[in-house]
C-alpha positions, -999 to +999 in steps of 0.1 A: +421+168-492+458+168-485+472+173-451+493+204-446+527+202-429+547+231-414+581+231-431+597+259-411+588+291-393+601+326-391+604+346-359+613+382-350+650+371-349+649+367-387+640+404-393+654+438-385+625+461-375+632+498-376+609+526-366+612+563-377+593+595-377+572+592-408+559+628-414+532+634-440+495+631-434+484+626-398+497+660-386+516+665-355+512+630-342+533+615-371+559+643-368+565+635-330+562+597-328+581+569-345+551+556-364+568+546-396+581+510-398+608+495-420+613+457-420+643+439-434+645+401-438+681+394-433+684+361-453+668+374-485+677+411-482+640+420-489+629+454-475+594+468-470+581+498-451+549+515-442+542+551-431+506+554-442+489+550-408+492+570-376+497+538-356+531+521-355+512+488-349+491+492-381+522+502-401+541+471-388+512+449-400+511+466-434+549+463-437+549+426-430+522+421-456+542+440-482+573+420-473+554+387-479+546+400-514+582+412-521+598+395-551+632+390-533+614+374-503+594+351-526+625+339-544+642+332-510+611+313-498+609+291-529+646+282-525+642+275-488+612+252-495+631+234-523+660+229-500+639+214-472+619+191-495+648+179-516+674+179-489+699+196-512+705+233-518+701+248-552+738+256-554+746+219-546+722+208-573+737+230-599+773+219-590+762+183-592+746+188-627+777+207-639+800+179-630+821+171-662+807+135-663+772+149-668+781+173-696+782+166-733+798+187-760+778+194-791+793+210-822+781+220-856+800+205-885+792+200-922+757+214-916+749+189-889+750+188-851+773+162-836+780+151-800+816+147-790+825+113-777+842+112-744 
């Protein structure tokens, strides 16, 4: 079995947590208290919210679970892990590969593909 290693961690500082009156089922309690929760992950721009429960605590838990399943958050997470493991950002990797010395020009001539000599 392989040993797991903590690459990085997220804290409350990485998120904007907003509360609001959620309305809907739950009656007067939801109409008078800020039980709805919206969570925004600043770096990825991912947003999730929950208003299904009467408890703000429960809605916060549900919103965090939804955020972890959010497509934008998953993309950000994959990029972050790649950056930590490889020591190079995705943008730097693309720029390095797009350097003119790494590119070759192919062209179609006389029914055949050819590579241009440098």
